[in-house]
N, C-alpha and C positions, 0 to 999 in steps of 0.2 A: 634381566634375561636369565632364564634358568639354565643351569649347567647340563650339558648332555653327557651321558655316559661315554667313556672313552671307547672308541671303536677299534677293535683288533683287525688289522688288515693283513691278509696273507700275502707274503712276498712270493714272486714267481720263483720257480726252481732256479738254482744257480748253475750255470753251465760250467763245464770242467775248466774252461779257459780262465774264468774269474775266481775259481775256488782257491782256498788257502793251500791246497796240495794239488796243483794242476798236474796233468800228465807230462811225461818227458817232452821237452821241446825237440821238434824234428831238427836233425843236423844237416841233412842234404835236401836242398830246395827242390831237386829234380827227382827225388826218390819217393815222393808221396803224391797221391792224386791231387790235382790242382785245386779241387773244390775243398780240400782240407786246409788250405793255407788261410790263416786268419791273422792279420798283422796287428790287431789291437792287443795282442799278448805282449805285455811290457818286457818280458824276458828276452825277446828278440833284441831289444835296444839295450838292455842291461848287459848283454853279452856281445854287443856289436855284431850280431849275427843276422841282420835283416837284409843285407844288400843283395844276396843271390835270390832271395824270395821275391823281392821287388823286381829284380831283373827278369825273373821268370814271368811274373804277372805282366810286366810291360810287353814282353814278347808274345805271350800266349793268351792272356786274358786281362787286358788293360781296364776293363770295366767289370769288376769281379764281385760276385754276390756272396754275402754271408748272411746267416740268419741265426740269431740267438734268442733264447726265451726272454731275456731282459730287454732286448733292443728291437726285436723284429728284424725286418729286412734292412740291410745296409750294404752299400756298394763302395768298394775301394777303387778310386780313380787314380791311376798311376802314371799317365802320360802328361807331359808338360802342356801341350796345347789343349787337351781336354780339361785339365785343372784350370787353366787360364779362362777358358770359355765359361765354366761354371762360376768361377769367382767374379767374373764381370757381369753376369746375367742375374742380378738380384731379384728381378721380377719373376723369373722362373724358379730360382733356388733361394729359399728364405734362410735367414740367420736367426729368426725369431724363436725357434724351438731349441736353440742351444748351439754352441760352437764345438762341443765335444760329443762323442758318442753317448747317447742316453736312452731312456726308455722310449718305447713306441709313442708317437705323437697322440694316439688315441688311448693311451694307458691312463688308468686312474692315478691322480697325483699321490705321491708318497707323502703322508702326513709328517714325516720326519725331515723332509727336504726343506731347506731354508728358503727355497724359491727365489734365489738371487737373480736380479735383473741387471744387465749392463748394456751400454750402447752398442758394443760390437755384436751382441746377440739381439739386435733390433733391426727392423727394416725401416726405410724412409716412410714418413718424414721424421719420426721421433729420433731415429738414429742420427740424422743430419743435424738436428737442433742440439742434441746433447754433445755430439762430437765437436761441433763448432764452439761450444762454451769453453772447452778446455784446450782446444788446438792452439790457442795463442801462446801457450807456455813453450811450445817448440817452434814458434814462428822464427824466421831468420834473425830479426833483431835480438830476440832473447837467446838464440843459439850463439850469436856473436858475443854476448855478455858472458855466457857460460864457459866459453872456450878457455879463458884465462883461469877460471876457477878449477876446471877439470885438469888443466895442465899443472897447476900448482899442487893439486891433490895427488895426481898421478906421480909426480916427481917425488913428493914426500913419502908415498907408499913404497916406491921403488928404492929410495935411499935408505929406508929402514929394514930392507930385506936382509936376512942373514947370509953371509958369504961363506963359502966352503962348508956348507952343511945342507942336508936334505930338508925340505919343507914342502907343505901342501900349497901349491900355487893357487888352487881354488879359494882356499880360506884367506890367504894373506893378500891376494891381489884381486882376483875376479870378483869375489863377494864384496870385499872392502871398497873397491872403487865404485861399483855400481850402487851399493847401499848408501855410500856417502852422497852420491848424486841424487838418489831417490829421496833421501832425507831433505835435501835442499829443495827439490821440486815441490814436496809437500810442506816445507817448513816444519818438519817433524823434529821433535827433540833429538838433537844430534847424538847424545850419549846413549839413547835407546834405539839407535838405528838398526841394530841386528834383529830387533823385533820384526822389522819389515821383511828381512830375509826369511825368518821363520814363517811368517804369515803367507808369504809367497809360496814356500814349499808345502805348507799345509793345504793351501787352497787347491793345488794341482795334484795332490797325492791321492792315490787309491789306498784306502785303509788296508793295512797288512803288508805293505810293500816297503816298509822301513822308515817312513816319516811319521805316520800316525797308526795306532793299532786298531782303531775302530771309528765308525761314523760318529759315535757320540763324542769322542775326543776331538775329532775334526770340527764338529759343530761348536763345541765349547770354545776352542781356540779362535774360531772365526768370530764368535760373539764377543770375545775379548778384543779382537781387532775393531769390531764395530763400536764397542764402548769407548775405546781410546780415541778413535777418530770422531765420534759424536761429540766428545768433549772439545776437540779442536774445532769442529764445525761451529759449535755454539759460540766459542771464543771469536772466531773469524767473522761470523754473521753479525756479531754485535759491534764490529769495527768497520772502518772504511774498507772498501774493496782493496785487496792486495794482489800480488802477482803470483802467489803460490796456487797449486791446484785446488786445495781445500777452499780457499777464499773464492776462487773462480766458480766452484760448484755452489757455494753457499750464497753467492750474490747473482749467479746467472739466472736470467729470466726463465729459462727452460729447465733449470735444475734445482732452484732454491726450494721447491716444494716436494722434492722426491721423497718417497717413503724410505724407512730405514734399510730394508733389504735391497732396494734399488741403489741406495747410497753405498752399501757394502759391496754389491756386485760391481759397481763402477770403480770402487777402491781396489778390489781384487784385480780387475782388468788393468788398472794403471800400475799397480804394484808388480804384477807378473810381467806386464809388458815392459816395464822399466828395469826389471831386475833379472828374471830368469833368462831372457833371451840374450841380453848383452853379456852377462857373466859367463854363460856357456860358450859364447863366441870367443870371449877372451881366453878361456881355457882351451877351446877347440883349435884356436890359431897356433898356440904353442905346440900342441900335439901334432898338428898337421906339418909344421915346419920341421919337427923331429922325424916324422915319417917320410918326409921328402927333403932330405938334407941338401940336395942340389938347389932347391928353392930358397933355403936359408942362405946358401952361398950367394945366390942371385940378389937377395935382399941386402946382404952385407955389402955387395958390390955397388948397389944402386938404391939407397933408401928412398929415392923419389918414387919408387914402385909402391910405397905404403898405401896410398889411397885405393889403388886397384886391388892390392892384396887384401884390404879390409873387406871389399865386396866378395872376393873369392873365399875368404874365411867364412863369411855369413852363408854363402852358398854351400860350402863344404860341410859346415856344421849343421845347417838347417835346424835352428834351436827349437822350433815347434814343428814336429813331423807332419801334423795334419791339422786341418780345420774342417768342421762339418757344415754342410748345408742340408736343407730338407726340400724335397721336390714339392712345388706348389700345384703341379698338375702332372698327368701322365706325360712321359717324355721318352723318346728313343735316342740312345747314344751308342754308337758302334754296334747297332743291331740288337742292343739289350733294351728290354722294355722296363723302364723305371716307372714305378707307380707313384701316384700322388701320396705324400706322407712318408715315402722311403727316405732314409738318411743316405747322404753321400759324403764320404770321407775323401777330401782332396789331399792326397799324400804328397805334400811339398817335398818331402825327403826323397821320394822316388822321382818326381818330376825334375828335380835338380840333378839327377844322374841320367837323364834321358838323352842318349847319344844322337837321337834324331834332331835335337835342338842345340845341345851343348857338346861340342867336339871334345873328345877325350875327357868325358864327364867324370870318370873315376880318378882322374889325375888332379892333383892340387897344383895349380899353375897361377902364380902371382902376377903374371903379365898378360892376362887375357885381353883381347881387343875390345870385348863388350862385357866387362866384369859385372855390371849391374843387371844384366839380363838373367835374373834368377827368380825363383818363386818365394823365397823366404819371407818377404814382406807382404805377400799377397798382391791382389790386383783389385781395381775397381773402388767402390765406395768404402770398403773395409781395409784398404791398404794400410799397413801399419803407420799410425800417426807419428810415432817417434823414430821413424827409420833414419832420419838425418842426425838425430841426437845419438843413436846407437853407432852409426858410422863415425861420427865425430869423436866419441869416446874411444873407440878402437883405434882410430887414426892417431889421436894425441898420445895414447898409451904406447903405441909402437914407435912413435917418434921419440918419446922419452926413453924407451927401452934401448933403442939403437944408440943413444948418446952415452949409455952407461955400461951395457953388457955386450960382450962378443957373442955370447950364446946363453940361452936358457935351455939347459939340458934335462930332458925327461929321463929319470933314473929308475922308474918302476912302472907298473901297470896302472893305467887309468881305471878308476872305479866309476861306473856309470849308474845312473838312476834307472830303477825298474819302472818305466813309464813309456807308453807309446804317444803321449801327448806333449811331454817336455823331454827333449833330447838333452839330458843333463849329464854333467860330469861332476861328481861329488869330491873326488880326490885325484890329484895329479902331482905325484912326487917329483920335484925338480931340484937341480943345483944351478946356481947362476955363476957365470964366468965373466968377471969384470973386463973391461977393455984394458 
């Protein structure tokens, strides 16, 4: 086959919101025309400045249209019930075009794009088959086996923390516990486990926001991830089926023939799902208890509140602010005419503060009567596969914390990730106070 000359493709103009030097972020949610509010700007989340803007959208424009050169039309869905409706109706609203804001569905493919495929960004029946292949790893019998391992590791991590000195809780606890668990699920070389953290960060980062400098760097690091896991795949495929995720994929009837970038896509999904979300909830819980000290007192008085508190932490933090769907047909929602091919961003982070559904939604309350009634795990066929594992890790960690420490004191400002897709905390300076 003869080689074709490389085609130069012109990229669409970059809007101000995505530029390296964007305009100043508005400070007052009510001082600008509502049509100018665009919540995909990661600086809102970096500065923890998004709450009033979402409140205004819920009140005045809960189905909110934006239009950018790179993406075309997309709608911000900000009310709890609307989000749940879209999430549950996969026939009307597709995941197959991506789960994060992206180019218009009719746009020419970017030749530099890796074209990753993952089962969360698929519709039935392929989604169901691939999800079923790996879901066994978080089935109740396996979770029961994991509990002892998690407890042992959590205890060891906590026992090695420095006393009477300031340290970064994110690095020493949140990342360490989740990465150890992730390495176990993949049966990944334990001494190299921090690579998983790095790949998770790289996969979800927008170039130029502090994780990677360019699309080229991002692509190169993700290809390193693929190379490392391809080696593990080949090893596992040559052996009898095991109970780790790679072995399940390599031997699964519906996954054993997947193409490299489909394999990489599913890897990224499992790494991010098992890492980013839980680690940011671990950090977010410490921060919330410090912001609401009366709740910390309540916890000290009654540690049996921990399971409900875990659900409240996950609601409060909402580690993934949104998920995207794409309209399969013209549709009307709250008198707004959504067109076929339009993107819809289900803002879980806003729905979790919807006072029409969650009473005192802006308050962190560890003894809510229905604590699991939140949006953080999604609904329907795409509901988070690892939700019980995430809850279990948080529950065990807090049980072990309460055996050792009277307080984890936040002693400085939290440093947050510049991203509207991952609600991340990168630094949380703390001091621990032993019992």
